[in-house]
SEDO-558781 format. One line per 4 residues: number of its first residue (from 1); for each residue x, z, y negated of C-alpha. Coordinates in steps of 0.25 Angstrom, whole numbers, plus 5000, padded with zeros to 4 digits. Each point is the difference from the previous one (the first is absolute). Example, Ala and Ser with C-alpha at 12.3 -4.5 7.8 and 13.67 -1.06 7.14 Angstrom:
# residues 2
1 = 5049 5031 5018 ~ 5006 4998 4986
END
This chain:
# residues 754
1 = 4970 5008 5168 ~ 5013 5001 5007 ~ 5014 5003 4994 ~ 5007 4988 4995
5 = 5015 4999 5000 ~ 5008 4998 4988 ~ 5007 4987 4996 ~ 5013 4997 5007
9 = 4995 5011 5013 ~ 5008 4997 5012 ~ 4995 5004 5013 ~ 5009 5008 5012
13 = 4999 4989 5008 ~ 5005 4989 4991 ~ 5012 5011 4996 ~ 5004 5002 5016
17 = 5000 4985 5000 ~ 5010 4998 4988 ~ 5007 5012 5004 ~ 5001 4994 5013
21 = 5008 4986 4996 ~ 5011 5010 4993 ~ 5013 5000 5008 ~ 5002 5011 5007
25 = 4987 5005 5001 ~ 4994 5008 5010 ~ 4983 4997 5002 ~ 4997 5011 5010
29 = 5008 5010 4990 ~ 4991 4993 4987 ~ 4988 5002 5008 ~ 5001 5014 5000
33 = 5003 5002 4985 ~ 4989 5003 4990 ~ 4992 4991 4990 ~ 5007 5006 4988
37 = 5015 4999 5007 ~ 4999 4986 5004 ~ 4995 4997 4986 ~ 5014 5007 4995
41 = 5007 4993 5012 ~ 4996 4986 4994 ~ 5004 5004 4985 ~ 5012 5005 5004
45 = 5003 4986 5008 ~ 4996 4991 4987 ~ 4988 4997 5006 ~ 4989 5003 4990
49 = 5000 5003 4984 ~ 4997 5014 4995 ~ 4986 4995 4996 ~ 4996 4997 5015
53 = 5008 5010 5005 ~ 4990 5011 4991 ~ 4988 4992 5004 ~ 5004 5000 5015
57 = 4999 5017 5001 ~ 4990 5006 5008 ~ 4990 5003 4990 ~ 4998 5016 4999
61 = 4986 5004 5002 ~ 4994 5014 5000 ~ 4985 5005 5002 ~ 4996 5013 4995
65 = 4987 5006 5006 ~ 4990 5009 4993 ~ 4987 5002 4995 ~ 4993 4992 4990
69 = 4990 5012 4995 ~ 5015 5007 4995 ~ 5004 4988 4993 ~ 4988 4991 4994
73 = 4993 5009 4992 ~ 4990 4991 4992 ~ 4987 5001 5006 ~ 4997 4984 4998
77 = 5012 4995 5005 ~ 4998 5008 5011 ~ 4986 4995 5002 ~ 5005 4985 4999
81 = 5011 5004 5011 ~ 4989 5004 5009 ~ 4990 4988 4999 ~ 5013 4990 5001
85 = 5004 5009 5012 ~ 4986 4998 5007 ~ 5000 4984 4998 ~ 5014 4999 5003
89 = 4998 5007 5014 ~ 4986 4993 5004 ~ 5006 4988 4997 ~ 5012 5001 5007
93 = 4992 5005 5013 ~ 4992 4987 4999 ~ 5011 4992 4998 ~ 5006 5004 5013
97 = 4985 4997 5006 ~ 5002 4984 4995 ~ 5015 4998 5003 ~ 4996 5004 5014
101 = 4989 4991 5002 ~ 5009 4988 4991 ~ 5010 5002 5012 ~ 4989 5000 5011
105 = 4995 4988 4996 ~ 5015 4994 5000 ~ 5001 5006 5015 ~ 4999 4989 5012
109 = 4991 5002 5009 ~ 5010 5003 5012 ~ 5012 5005 4997 ~ 5013 4997 5010
113 = 4999 5009 5012 ~ 5016 5001 5001 ~ 5007 4997 4987 ~ 5014 4999 5006
117 = 4995 4986 5009 ~ 4994 4991 4991 ~ 5005 4991 4992 ~ 5002 5004 4984
121 = 4989 4991 4995 ~ 4990 5007 5008 ~ 5000 5012 4993 ~ 4991 5006 4992
125 = 5003 4997 4985 ~ 5002 5013 4990 ~ 4988 5001 4992 ~ 5002 4994 4986
129 = 4995 5014 4993 ~ 5014 5006 5005 ~ 5007 4988 4994 ~ 4994 5000 4987
133 = 5000 5012 4990 ~ 4988 4992 4990 ~ 4992 4998 5013 ~ 5002 5016 5004
137 = 4996 5003 4986 ~ 4987 4993 4998 ~ 4995 5007 5012 ~ 5000 5015 4993
141 = 4991 4994 4987 ~ 4994 4986 5002 ~ 4989 5002 4989 ~ 5013 5001 4991
145 = 5001 4986 5000 ~ 4985 4995 5006 ~ 4993 5006 4989 ~ 5008 4992 4990
149 = 5000 4988 5005 ~ 5015 4999 5007 ~ 5003 4994 5013 ~ 5005 5008 5012
153 = 5006 4997 5013 ~ 4990 4992 5008 ~ 5004 5010 5012 ~ 4996 5012 4993
157 = 4988 4994 4995 ~ 4996 4996 5013 ~ 5001 5013 5003 ~ 4992 5007 4991
161 = 4989 4991 4999 ~ 4997 5001 5015 ~ 5001 5014 4997 ~ 4993 5002 4986
165 = 4989 5009 5002 ~ 5009 5010 5007 ~ 5010 4997 4989 ~ 4993 5004 4989
169 = 4993 5012 5005 ~ 5014 5006 5002 ~ 5002 4998 4987 ~ 4987 5009 4996
173 = 5004 5012 4989 ~ 5010 4992 4993 ~ 5000 4991 4988 ~ 5016 4995 4999
177 = 4996 4994 4985 ~ 4997 5014 4995 ~ 5013 5006 5005 ~ 5010 4989 4993
181 = 4998 4987 4996 ~ 5003 4987 5011 ~ 5015 5000 4994 ~ 5003 5014 5003
185 = 4996 4999 5013 ~ 5011 4990 5005 ~ 5012 5009 5001 ~ 4993 5009 5008
189 = 4995 4988 5010 ~ 5013 4997 4999 ~ 5004 5012 5006 ~ 4990 5002 5010
193 = 5004 4986 5006 ~ 5015 5002 5000 ~ 4996 5016 5007 ~ 4991 4993 5010
197 = 5010 4991 5004 ~ 5011 5010 5001 ~ 4991 5009 5011 ~ 4998 4986 5007
201 = 5014 4998 5003 ~ 5001 5015 5002 ~ 4990 5001 5010 ~ 5006 4987 5008
205 = 5015 5002 4998 ~ 5002 5013 5000 ~ 4998 5005 5014 ~ 5001 4985 5006
209 = 5012 5004 5006 ~ 4995 5012 5006 ~ 4987 4994 5006 ~ 5008 4990 5008
213 = 5010 5010 5005 ~ 4989 5008 5005 ~ 4994 4987 5005 ~ 5010 4996 5009
217 = 5004 5016 5005 ~ 4985 5002 5004 ~ 4990 4988 5000 ~ 5008 4987 5002
221 = 4998 4995 5015 ~ 5013 5002 5009 ~ 5004 4994 5013 ~ 5000 5013 5009
225 = 5016 4997 5001 ~ 5002 5001 4986 ~ 5007 5012 4995 ~ 4991 5001 4987
229 = 5012 5008 4991 ~ 5009 4987 5004 ~ 4988 4991 4996 ~ 4997 5007 4985
233 = 5018 4999 5000 ~ 4999 4986 5002 ~ 4989 4997 4991 ~ 5002 5008 4987
237 = 5014 5005 5003 ~ 5013 4994 4995 ~ 5011 4995 5011 ~ 4993 5004 5013
241 = 5006 5001 5014 ~ 4995 4991 5011 ~ 4992 5009 5010 ~ 4995 4998 5015
245 = 4989 5009 4996 ~ 4995 4988 4990 ~ 4991 4990 5007 ~ 5004 4985 4994
249 = 4984 4997 4995 ~ 5002 5015 4991 ~ 5013 4994 4996 ~ 4995 4986 4996
253 = 4988 5007 4991 ~ 5011 5008 4995 ~ 5007 4990 4993 ~ 4989 4993 4996
257 = 4997 5011 4993 ~ 5013 5002 4994 ~ 4999 4985 4995 ~ 4986 5002 4994
261 = 5005 5011 4993 ~ 5014 4992 4995 ~ 5009 5012 5007 ~ 5011 4988 5004
265 = 5011 5000 4991 ~ 5008 4986 4997 ~ 5012 5007 5010 ~ 4996 4999 5016
269 = 5007 5013 5002 ~ 4994 5008 4991 ~ 4984 5003 4998 ~ 4992 5007 4988
273 = 4992 5014 5002 ~ 4985 5002 4997 ~ 5002 5005 4987 ~ 5010 4987 4995
277 = 4987 4990 5003 ~ 4996 4991 4988 ~ 4986 5000 5005 ~ 4997 5014 5000
281 = 5004 5001 4985 ~ 4990 4993 4993 ~ 4987 4995 5002 ~ 5001 4988 5007
285 = 4991 4991 5010 ~ 5009 5006 5012 ~ 4998 5015 4996 ~ 4985 4998 4995
289 = 4998 4995 5013 ~ 5007 5011 5009 ~ 4991 5010 4992 ~ 4988 4995 5005
293 = 5003 4998 5013 ~ 5008 5012 5002 ~ 4987 5007 4995 ~ 4991 4993 5010
297 = 5009 5000 5013 ~ 5008 5015 4996 ~ 4987 5009 4996 ~ 4987 4991 5005
301 = 4993 5012 4997 ~ 5003 5005 4988 ~ 4994 4991 4990 ~ 5007 4995 4986
305 = 4999 4995 4988 ~ 5005 4987 4997 ~ 5003 5004 4985 ~ 5000 5014 4994
309 = 4987 5006 4998 ~ 4998 5009 4987 ~ 4989 5010 5001 ~ 4992 5004 4991
313 = 5004 5011 4991 ~ 5010 5004 4988 ~ 5013 4991 4999 ~ 5012 5002 4990
317 = 4997 4990 4990 ~ 5011 4992 4992 ~ 5001 5000 4985 ~ 5010 4995 4992
321 = 5001 4996 4986 ~ 4993 4989 5000 ~ 4987 5007 5008 ~ 5001 5013 4992
325 = 4999 4990 4986 ~ 4986 4994 5005 ~ 4996 5013 5007 ~ 5002 5009 4986
329 = 4993 4988 4992 ~ 4986 5001 5011 ~ 5001 5014 5003 ~ 5006 5008 4989
333 = 4994 5001 4985 ~ 5009 4996 4987 ~ 5002 5016 4997 ~ 5004 5001 5014
337 = 5009 4992 4999 ~ 5006 5003 4987 ~ 5003 5014 5005 ~ 5006 4997 5011
341 = 5009 4991 4990 ~ 5002 5010 4992 ~ 5005 5011 5011 ~ 5013 4991 5005
345 = 5003 4995 4985 ~ 5015 4998 4999 ~ 5002 5003 5017 ~ 5008 4991 5008
349 = 4995 4994 5011 ~ 4993 4988 5005 ~ 4987 4993 4995 ~ 4993 5006 5010
353 = 5004 5013 5000 ~ 4997 4999 4984 ~ 4986 4995 5003 ~ 4996 5013 5009
357 = 5007 5010 4995 ~ 5012 5001 5011 ~ 5012 5000 4994 ~ 5012 5009 5005
361 = 4998 5009 4986 ~ 4984 5001 5001 ~ 5001 5003 5015 ~ 5012 5011 5000
365 = 4992 5006 4988 ~ 4986 5002 5008 ~ 5009 5003 5011 ~ 5005 5012 4992
369 = 4987 5003 4992 ~ 4995 5002 5016 ~ 5011 5009 5002 ~ 4999 5008 4989
373 = 4983 5003 5002 ~ 5006 5004 5015 ~ 5009 5010 4995 ~ 4991 5005 4992
377 = 4990 5002 5010 ~ 5007 5006 5010 ~ 5011 5009 4992 ~ 5007 5010 5006
381 = 5009 5002 5014 ~ 4991 5002 5011 ~ 4992 4987 4997 ~ 5013 4991 5001
385 = 4995 4994 5012 ~ 4989 4998 4995 ~ 5004 4992 4988 ~ 5009 4992 5011
389 = 4987 4995 5008 ~ 4990 4998 4988 ~ 5013 4991 4993 ~ 5002 4992 5014
393 = 4984 4998 5000 ~ 5001 4995 4987 ~ 5010 4988 5006 ~ 5004 4996 4986
397 = 5013 4994 5004 ~ 5012 4996 4992 ~ 5003 4985 4991 ~ 5016 5000 5002
401 = 5008 4994 4989 ~ 5002 4985 4998 ~ 4987 4998 5010 ~ 4991 4988 4995
405 = 4987 5001 5003 ~ 4995 4985 5005 ~ 4989 5003 5008 ~ 4989 5011 5003
409 = 4991 5003 5014 ~ 4988 5009 4999 ~ 4988 5002 5010 ~ 4994 5008 4987
413 = 5006 5014 5006 ~ 5014 4995 5005 ~ 5010 4994 4989 ~ 5013 4992 5005
417 = 5009 4998 4988 ~ 5009 4989 5004 ~ 5014 4999 4991 ~ 5010 4991 5000
421 = 5015 5004 4997 ~ 5011 4992 4995 ~ 5010 4995 5009 ~ 5013 5010 5000
425 = 5014 4989 4998 ~ 5007 5011 5005 ~ 5007 4996 5012 ~ 4996 5009 5014
429 = 5014 5008 5003 ~ 5005 4997 5014 ~ 5003 5011 5008 ~ 5015 5003 5003
433 = 5006 4994 5010 ~ 5008 4988 5005 ~ 4993 4986 4998 ~ 4992 4998 5013
437 = 5004 4983 5000 ~ 5013 5004 4997 ~ 5003 4991 4991 ~ 5007 5009 4989
441 = 5009 5003 5012 ~ 5004 4987 5000 ~ 5005 5000 4987 ~ 4988 4991 4994
445 = 4997 5009 4990 ~ 5009 4998 4986 ~ 4997 5015 4997 ~ 5004 5007 5012
449 = 4985 5007 5001 ~ 4987 4996 5003 ~ 4993 5012 4995 ~ 5004 4997 4987
453 = 4992 4987 5001 ~ 5011 4991 4992 ~ 5002 4992 5012 ~ 5004 4985 4996
457 = 4999 4995 5012 ~ 4985 4994 5004 ~ 5003 5005 5015 ~ 5002 5016 4995
461 = 4989 4999 4991 ~ 4990 4997 5011 ~ 5005 5011 5009 ~ 4997 5010 4989
465 = 4991 5009 5001 ~ 5001 5000 5017 ~ 5009 5011 5002 ~ 5004 5009 5011
469 = 4994 5014 5002 ~ 5006 5008 4994 ~ 5005 5015 5003 ~ 4994 5013 4995
473 = 5005 5002 4988 ~ 5009 5012 4998 ~ 4995 5011 4991 ~ 4984 4995 4999
477 = 4995 5012 5005 ~ 5002 5016 4995 ~ 5012 5007 5005 ~ 4999 5004 5013
481 = 4989 4992 5004 ~ 5001 4988 5009 ~ 4991 4989 4998 ~ 4987 5001 5006
485 = 4999 4990 5013 ~ 4985 4997 5003 ~ 4994 4992 5013 ~ 4986 4993 4997
489 = 4992 4996 5012 ~ 4987 4992 4996 ~ 4989 5003 5010 ~ 4985 4998 5004
493 = 4994 5013 4999 ~ 5010 5007 4989 ~ 5004 4991 4991 ~ 5013 5003 4999
497 = 5009 5012 5008 ~ 5014 5004 4994 ~ 5011 5006 5005 ~ 5009 5006 4990
501 = 5015 5004 5003 ~ 4996 5016 4994 ~ 4992 5000 5013 ~ 4987 4997 4996
505 = 4988 4992 5002 ~ 4991 4992 4989 ~ 4987 4995 5004 ~ 4989 4990 4993
509 = 4987 5001 5009 ~ 4991 4989 5001 ~ 4989 5013 5000 ~ 5004 5006 4988
513 = 5000 4987 4993 ~ 4985 4998 5004 ~ 4998 5015 4996 ~ 5007 4997 4986
517 = 4989 4989 4997 ~ 4988 5007 5005 ~ 4996 4990 5012 ~ 4990 5008 5006
521 = 4994 5004 4988 ~ 4997 4986 4996 ~ 4996 4994 5013 ~ 4990 5011 5001
525 = 4996 4997 4986 ~ 4998 4985 5005 ~ 4992 5003 5010 ~ 4990 5009 4993
529 = 4997 4989 4990 ~ 4999 4991 5011 ~ 4990 5004 5010 ~ 4985 5002 4998
533 = 5003 4991 4984 ~ 4996 4986 4996 ~ 5015 4998 4999 ~ 5001 5002 5014
537 = 4989 4990 5005 ~ 5005 4990 4991 ~ 5016 5001 5007 ~ 4991 4999 5013
541 = 4991 4988 4997 ~ 5014 4993 4995 ~ 5006 5005 5015 ~ 4988 4994 5007
545 = 5002 4986 4992 ~ 5012 4999 5006 ~ 5010 5005 4989 ~ 5012 4991 4994
549 = 5010 5001 5009 ~ 4996 4988 5008 ~ 5003 4986 4997 ~ 4985 4995 5001
553 = 4993 4993 4989 ~ 4987 5005 5005 ~ 5003 5014 5002 ~ 5006 5000 4987
557 = 4988 4995 4992 ~ 4992 5009 5007 ~ 5009 5013 4995 ~ 5001 4995 4986
561 = 4984 4998 5000 ~ 5000 5015 5006 ~ 5010 5004 4987 ~ 4991 4995 4990
565 = 4988 5005 5006 ~ 5006 5014 4999 ~ 5009 4998 4987 ~ 4992 5010 4991
569 = 5005 5011 5011 ~ 5013 4995 5000 ~ 5003 5000 4987 ~ 4994 5015 4998
573 = 5009 5004 5010 ~ 5012 4994 5001 ~ 5004 4993 4986 ~ 4991 5008 4990
577 = 5004 5014 5000 ~ 5015 5005 4999 ~ 5000 5010 5010 ~ 5005 4992 5012
581 = 5011 4994 4988 ~ 5004 5014 4997 ~ 5001 5005 5015 ~ 5010 4988 5001
585 = 5008 5003 4989 ~ 5001 5015 5005 ~ 5005 4996 5014 ~ 5011 4990 4994
589 = 5005 5012 4991 ~ 4999 5010 5011 ~ 5008 4990 5009 ~ 5011 4998 4990
593 = 5002 5014 4999 ~ 5001 5002 5014 ~ 5010 4990 5003 ~ 5008 5004 4988
597 = 5000 5016 5004 ~ 5003 4995 5015 ~ 5012 4991 4997 ~ 5004 5011 4989
601 = 5004 5008 5010 ~ 5012 4992 5007 ~ 5007 4999 4985 ~ 4997 5014 4995
605 = 5016 5004 5001 ~ 5001 4989 4990 ~ 4990 5003 4991 ~ 5004 5017 4999
609 = 5014 4999 5004 ~ 5005 4988 4996 ~ 5005 4998 5015 ~ 5002 4988 5006
613 = 4991 4994 5011 ~ 5002 4989 5007 ~ 4987 4995 5009 ~ 5001 4992 5014
617 = 4987 4991 5000 ~ 4996 4996 5015 ~ 4998 4985 4997 ~ 4989 4999 5011
621 = 4987 4994 4994 ~ 4986 5005 5006 ~ 4986 4996 4996 ~ 4992 5009 4989
625 = 4989 5000 5011 ~ 5000 4999 5014 ~ 4996 5009 5013 ~ 4987 5002 4993
629 = 5005 5009 4989 ~ 4997 4998 4984 ~ 5011 4991 4993 ~ 5008 5007 4992
633 = 5010 4993 4989 ~ 5011 4999 5008 ~ 5008 4993 4989 ~ 4995 5010 4989
637 = 5010 5011 5007 ~ 5012 4990 4993 ~ 4994 4999 4987 ~ 4995 5014 4998
641 = 5016 5002 5004 ~ 5005 4989 4989 ~ 4990 5006 4989 ~ 5004 5015 5002
645 = 5016 4996 5000 ~ 4998 4992 4987 ~ 4992 5012 4993 ~ 5009 5011 5003
649 = 5013 4991 4996 ~ 5005 5002 5012 ~ 5004 4986 5004 ~ 5016 5004 5001
653 = 4997 5011 5009 ~ 4992 4994 5010 ~ 5005 4989 5009 ~ 4992 4992 5012
657 = 5006 4994 5013 ~ 4992 4992 5010 ~ 5002 5004 5014 ~ 4997 4993 5012
661 = 4989 5008 5009 ~ 5005 4995 5013 ~ 4996 5010 5012 ~ 4999 5011 4989
665 = 4986 5003 5004 ~ 5002 4998 5015 ~ 5015 5009 5003 ~ 5001 5013 4997
669 = 5006 5006 4987 ~ 5008 5010 5009 ~ 5004 4994 5013 ~ 4999 4985 4997
673 = 4993 4998 5012 ~ 4986 4992 5002 ~ 4989 5008 4998 ~ 4984 4996 5007
677 = 4986 5001 4992 ~ 4995 5015 5005 ~ 4988 4999 5009 ~ 4987 5002 4995
681 = 4985 5003 5007 ~ 4995 4987 4995 ~ 4991 4993 5010 ~ 5008 4988 4999
685 = 5014 5006 5004 ~ 5007 4997 4986 ~ 5011 5009 4994 ~ 5000 5006 4986
689 = 5003 4993 4988 ~ 5006 5012 4994 ~ 5009 5007 5009 ~ 5009 4995 5010
693 = 5008 5008 5012 ~ 5016 5001 5001 ~ 5001 5003 5015 ~ 5015 5003 4998
697 = 4999 5011 4988 ~ 4988 5007 5008 ~ 5000 5008 5011 ~ 4994 4995 5013
701 = 4992 4988 5001 ~ 4991 5005 4987 ~ 5010 4994 4991 ~ 5001 5003 4984
705 = 4989 4996 4992 ~ 5006 4994 4988 ~ 4991 4994 4988 ~ 5004 4986 4998
709 = 5000 4999 4986 ~ 5009 5013 5000 ~ 5008 4995 5009 ~ 5002 4986 4993
713 = 5002 5006 4987 ~ 5012 5006 5006 ~ 5006 4990 5007 ~ 4999 4992 4987
717 = 5006 5013 4993 ~ 5012 4998 5010 ~ 5001 4986 4998 ~ 5001 5001 4985
721 = 5013 5010 5002 ~ 5006 4991 5009 ~ 5000 4988 4988 ~ 5002 5009 4989
725 = 5014 5005 5006 ~ 5004 4985 5007 ~ 4997 5006 5014 ~ 4995 4990 5010
729 = 4984 5002 5005 ~ 4998 5010 5011 ~ 5000 4992 5014 ~ 4987 5002 5003
733 = 4993 4996 4988 ~ 5009 4985 5001 ~ 4994 4988 5002 ~ 5005 4994 5014
737 = 5009 4985 4999 ~ 4994 4990 5006 ~ 5011 4991 5010 ~ 4998 4985 4997
741 = 4990 4993 5010 ~ 5000 4987 5004 ~ 4985 4991 5002 ~ 4996 4994 5012
745 = 4988 4994 5005 ~ 4993 5002 5015 ~ 4993 4990 5008 ~ 4987 5006 4996
749 = 5002 4997 4986 ~ 5004 5014 4995 ~ 5013 5005 4994 ~ 5006 5010 5005
753 = 5012 5011 4996 ~ 5013 4995 5007
END
């Protein structure tokens, strides 16, 4: 079941609309503010009362990952949760199959060959299952309503009746009524439907702009006289420059694409960027057809499923207070329930926490008990490292103060506790410096100080929180130790390379990341389990039937028939054993630990020496995978850095700045001359992806080999130092200023530069 906003909640878009109507408001600056800052600005301007302000704050949520066996000690409760997880996982997997069948049945027989040029009425409609939460919910357990004689959606019923034999076979081995009553499954099914629709939007919308750009850059047929770079710039960029290298036919197609994506602003002199397109922000008819068209045109040989498909394995099952109530009534004896109630009697916490024995007091009590047992077993100085390793393996977690347990999710091995914290009513303190909009300087602030937050005028309240970057605070670092400046470049082979003002280099490599997760060991284990076994034969039979990555109904039905025939083997290998879930949990913990250890090196002086650290983060974005490489969590590095800063309490000592990475990789960090890719012995003649040559620094024609990541990190460090000291950007890293150009059309219908 999705989260419901409290009464009086105001969305960010509505706040921007209200504040934008105030006199002297700058909408461009308002968009840079966070949600809570906008709430405070609207409250200061008198646009909302206290109750609406408190309801509109961003909800503070946190997740505690730990092991189920650590905190659920009662054997009857463990058995009930295990049975529920098996049913939940199998129903969710089967529900994704049925949802795809419903969507395939509603798909037109023939899709438009070019969605850009057809009329809006000719576009394929969005399947109703993606617009109706109740319809999606019915797919995951239709028997919940059919057994009681209650109706379900007609489209779901038609797809279920057409494949009833297979659907009933895929439910073998589960009895949902023995786990909970019908009413107990309501919230679990609501959560399945909400999660499935969310995954669908991610699959369709998240990578749609990237797929569109990749298609235009490599696959779209263009005229031989067209410069593809200019073509992509005209189709997806902001204001574009007419060029003689852009054929008129390609220009017309690019303009039609802009009109299709609604990228034309009301002002004729300004066009919108791709990320400002409203078409790509929600699952509408245009976005759905663009997704289908790109998947078929850009990747014709690469199959894809119409909607997300879940394999038959353990899922993290959703348990809230209602689900736990019915789960305890059906699967736990009265004596065990009384035992659980007595263990948490008098404890503070939510209803769910008291029912399952997961209050903060009981949670930390078990944690201390486990810690004491390990200390007793591994006593002595020699066993200090052993004690540390054993404690990390237990994964007990730590229950923070003021956290209220709302939901837990578990796959029978791992346990995720989802906590909600009360909204802090403390106004976020702005940095010292002048007001960005200059309203305080103009005298519109009654108190004369925007930093105090006591501005009487609405215009100054709006700009509160948007301040200029302040200089480094004096005395923040220990005497004699200047702030440490770090330039960080994110890359592919190396997840990041950092150069410091102390003339040291820090790295986080992709190979080390995979080694920390025992990647080769896990792949070897999977290969051994698959070779010459019934499970491997079942997977091969599914592949021969066609699999699920297609839009053919007959292929889908044939593959589902194979899954139904081998359901027992798939359940015994993928669903019932806990070894795969345990391996997944361990890999997750290894990954998090590696990321935290890696980013901790960047802020180590702030932790140990209380020295100020300034991080210059390169603003370039790169894909998590590419060039045949295994994907890594590119955003996980930033999340791990935020966590380390928060856990060690060094938020005041660590400052971050975004640095424009223009030419930081190509230009030499010593002389500023542009480098070239180092030659290799590859048969295709392509240069090295890791090293570049600087002929100016090297002797002769061989040149000086420079690692591209290290070179970029050092250039980012130079840019950071120049910005901190108020110096201009180095000449060789400046963006060129283009002169204004006029439009002129040739007799052939092409526009050229004059």
